[in-house]
Structure formats: C-alpha cells, structure tokens
C-alpha positions as CSV (number, residue, x, y, z in Angstrom):
1,M,13.6,-23.8,16.9
2,I,14.0,-25.9,13.7
3,L,13.2,-24.1,10.5
4,P,11.5,-26.0,7.7
5,M,13.6,-26.8,4.7
6,P,12.8,-24.5,1.8
7,L,10.9,-26.2,-1.0
8,A,12.7,-26.3,-4.3
9,V,11.0,-24.0,-6.8
10,K,10.7,-25.3,-10.3
11,P,11.7,-22.7,-12.8
12,D,9.1,-21.3,-15.2
13,I,10.2,-23.3,-18.2
14,G,8.7,-20.9,-20.7
15,E,10.8,-18.0,-19.2
16,K,13.9,-20.2,-19.3
17,I,13.4,-21.1,-22.9
18,V,13.1,-17.4,-23.9
19,E,16.1,-16.5,-21.8
20,V,18.2,-19.1,-23.7
21,A,16.9,-18.1,-27.1
22,M,17.8,-14.5,-26.4
23,R,21.5,-15.4,-26.1
24,Y,21.6,-15.9,-29.9
25,L,19.8,-12.8,-31.1
26,E,21.4,-10.7,-33.8
27,L,23.7,-13.5,-34.9
28,Y,24.1,-13.0,-38.7
29,E,25.2,-15.6,-41.1
30,T,28.7,-14.9,-42.4
31,K,28.6,-18.1,-44.5
32,S,25.1,-19.2,-45.6
33,N,23.6,-21.8,-43.1
34,A,27.1,-22.5,-41.8
35,E,28.8,-19.7,-39.8
36,W,27.5,-16.8,-37.7
37,D,28.8,-13.6,-36.0
38,N,27.3,-10.6,-34.3
39,P,28.5,-7.6,-36.4
40,Y,27.9,-5.3,-33.4
41,T,30.7,-6.8,-31.3
42,E,34.4,-6.4,-32.1
43,E,35.7,-9.6,-30.6
44,H,35.0,-13.2,-31.7
45,D,31.4,-14.0,-30.7
46,L,31.3,-17.1,-28.4
47,A,27.6,-17.3,-28.9
48,A,28.2,-18.1,-32.5
49,D,30.5,-21.0,-31.5
50,Q,27.9,-22.3,-29.0
51,L,25.2,-22.0,-31.7
52,K,27.0,-24.1,-34.2
53,R,27.9,-26.8,-31.6
54,G,24.3,-26.9,-30.4
55,L,22.9,-27.2,-33.9
56,I,25.3,-30.0,-34.7
57,E,24.2,-31.8,-31.5
58,S,20.6,-31.6,-32.8
59,G,21.6,-33.5,-36.0
60,W,21.9,-30.4,-38.2
61,K,24.5,-30.3,-40.9
62,E,26.2,-27.3,-42.6
63,S,24.1,-25.8,-45.4
64,W,20.8,-27.2,-44.0
65,P,18.1,-24.7,-42.9
66,Y,18.5,-24.4,-39.1
67,C,15.3,-23.0,-37.7
68,A,14.0,-26.3,-36.3
69,S,17.4,-27.3,-35.0
70,F,17.6,-23.9,-33.3
71,C,14.3,-24.6,-31.5
72,E,15.5,-28.0,-30.4
73,M,18.9,-26.7,-29.2
74,V,17.2,-23.9,-27.2
75,W,14.7,-26.3,-25.6
76,R,17.4,-28.8,-24.8
77,L,19.6,-26.2,-23.1
78,A,16.7,-24.7,-21.2
79,Y,15.5,-28.1,-19.9
80,R,19.1,-29.0,-18.9
81,E,19.6,-25.7,-17.1
82,A,16.2,-26.0,-15.4
83,Q,17.3,-29.5,-14.2
84,A,14.3,-31.2,-15.9
85,P,14.1,-35.0,-15.6
86,I,16.5,-36.8,-18.0
87,A,13.5,-38.6,-19.6
88,L,12.0,-35.3,-20.6
89,I,15.3,-34.0,-22.0
90,E,15.5,-37.2,-24.0
91,Q,12.0,-36.8,-25.3
92,V,12.8,-33.3,-26.5
93,T,16.0,-34.5,-28.2
94,V,14.3,-37.4,-30.0
95,N,11.0,-35.7,-31.0
96,L,12.5,-32.4,-32.2
97,T,14.6,-32.8,-35.4
98,P,16.2,-30.6,-38.1
99,S,13.0,-31.1,-40.1
100,V,10.1,-28.7,-39.2
101,M,7.4,-31.0,-40.5
102,K,8.8,-34.1,-38.9
103,S,9.1,-32.4,-35.6
104,F,5.5,-31.1,-35.9
105,G,4.3,-34.7,-36.7
106,N,6.3,-36.1,-33.8
107,W,4.4,-33.9,-31.3
108,N,1.0,-33.9,-33.2
109,D,-1.0,-34.8,-30.1
110,S,0.4,-31.9,-28.2
111,I,-0.1,-29.2,-30.8
112,T,-2.4,-26.3,-29.9
113,R,-3.6,-23.1,-31.5
114,D,-2.7,-21.1,-28.4
115,P,0.7,-19.4,-28.3
116,E,2.4,-19.4,-24.9
117,R,5.8,-18.1,-23.8
118,G,8.5,-20.6,-24.8
119,A,6.3,-22.6,-27.2
120,I,7.5,-23.5,-30.6
121,A,5.5,-22.0,-33.5
122,F,5.2,-24.0,-36.6
123,W,4.6,-22.8,-40.2
124,Q,4.2,-25.0,-43.3
125,R,4.9,-23.9,-46.8
126,G,1.8,-24.8,-48.9
127,N,1.0,-28.5,-48.4
128,G,4.6,-29.5,-48.9
129,P,7.3,-31.0,-46.6
130,Y,8.9,-27.7,-45.8
131,G,8.2,-25.2,-43.1
132,H,9.6,-22.8,-40.5
133,A,9.7,-22.7,-36.7
134,G,10.4,-20.2,-34.0
135,I,10.2,-19.7,-30.2
136,V,7.3,-17.6,-28.9
137,T,8.4,-14.8,-26.7
138,L,5.2,-12.8,-26.2
139,P,1.8,-14.4,-26.8
140,G,-1.2,-12.4,-27.8
141,S,-4.8,-12.9,-29.0
142,L,-4.2,-11.4,-32.5
143,A,-0.5,-11.5,-32.9
144,F,2.6,-12.9,-31.1
145,S,6.3,-12.1,-31.0
146,S,9.0,-14.7,-31.5
147,I,12.7,-15.4,-31.9
148,E,13.4,-17.2,-35.1
149,A,16.5,-18.6,-36.7
150,N,17.3,-18.7,-40.4
151,T,15.0,-15.7,-41.0
152,S,15.3,-12.2,-42.2
153,A,15.6,-9.1,-40.0
154,D,13.2,-7.4,-42.4
155,A,9.7,-7.5,-41.0
156,N,8.3,-7.2,-44.6
157,A,10.4,-10.0,-46.1
158,D,8.8,-12.4,-48.6
159,D,8.1,-16.0,-47.7
160,H,11.5,-17.2,-48.9
161,A,13.4,-14.8,-46.7
162,Q,11.2,-15.6,-43.8
163,R,12.4,-19.2,-43.8
164,E,15.8,-18.8,-45.5
165,G,17.0,-15.5,-44.1
166,Q,20.4,-14.4,-42.8
167,G,20.3,-14.9,-39.0
168,I,18.5,-15.0,-35.7
169,F,16.0,-12.2,-35.1
170,R,12.9,-11.1,-33.3
171,R,9.7,-11.3,-35.4
172,R,6.1,-10.2,-34.9
173,R,3.6,-12.6,-36.4
174,M,-0.1,-12.6,-36.9
175,L,-2.1,-15.3,-35.2
176,D,-3.6,-16.4,-38.5
177,F,-4.2,-20.0,-39.4
178,R,-5.6,-19.4,-42.9
179,Y,-4.0,-21.6,-45.6
180,R,-1.6,-20.0,-48.0
181,D,0.5,-21.4,-50.8
182,G,3.5,-19.8,-49.0
183,L,4.1,-20.0,-45.2
184,H,1.1,-20.4,-43.0
185,L,0.8,-21.0,-39.3
186,I,-0.2,-24.5,-38.4
187,G,0.2,-24.6,-34.6
188,F,2.2,-24.3,-31.4
189,L,3.9,-26.8,-29.3
190,P,3.7,-25.7,-25.6
191,P,6.8,-26.6,-23.5
192,P,6.2,-29.8,-21.6
193,R,6.3,-29.4,-17.8
194,W,7.3,-31.8,-15.1
C-alpha cells in the first residue's frame, strides 16, 4: 500500500511572530538606544547581540528610537523561519522602516482597527511625525497585550517613557482610538499571509 505524502502545514504566522518577539523580552538598555543586556542572566546575552544586528539590518542607527525597527526585525525573522515566499519577506523589509509613521503610511491600505496576534500596533504622538509601535501578543475587545521595544517596564509610565523607555517589555494597552496630544492608537497592521 502506498501512503499519501503528508501535506506541508503552513505555520501560523501570528504565533511565529510572537515566538520571535519573546526572544528579546527583558533586554534593558545599558547604553541609551545603542546597547542591551538582560540583567537577570550572568553571562553575556546573545539575544542582545542578535537584537543589535537585526536592528542594523532594518536600517536603524545607534541612538535612534528602535520600536519600529524591532517590529520589522521580528517580522522579517518570523517570515524567514516560516519559509514565507521571498517576495513577501522583501515586501516586509521595504515597507517597514525605522520610522513608525512612514511604516504606517506604507501599509495604509492594510491597516485595521482589530488587533490580532502578531499584528503591529501603531500609535501616533499628537498630529506629528513621531509615534510608537509594538507586536500584539494577546488581542481583546477592550484591551490588548503587546511586546514593545524602546518602552518602559512601568505600566504607568508617561507618554515619553512609553516611546523612549529603557528596553523591551510586555505592555497591556487599551483598545482606544480617541485622539490625544500624546500617544494615541491609530491602527493595527495584521501579518500578511501566503
């Protein structure tokens, strides 16, 4: 008897994105927007080296905010590890940039108001050119959880510390699109599927 060949199962890309993002949790800045380490490990942290290489590959430069570059790096790694088509990986690499608002604009037609696992959440600061981005880990109807880079570990941090913090941490955010002069949620980019 000849058994049928098993069908290749596509990975759940949202799960893969979250898995990759979790590799960098609890990396604290040891030099502002330039160097990282996990203070809970005694040895040199390889994840910190991987983070810096991945950020540089995304076009980031030392001293720049790195939240959007972190999102690009995570997506790029997740899509590579999931063996996504090269054209899709290139689309991610080109359309996600170190600039939150430029990345948001590059994907404008794909932006939704519905968080999903692995999506990128975008915030804007007032009406200006600056913002913040993170990876959705747990969607909800009133709030969602995320992994964010260049943020504060303090859940009650002010707007500045939320987008210019000291590392990569889990955050819980309200699903609230009301305009504010400070950071306000402007949408989610769901992970493209193939």
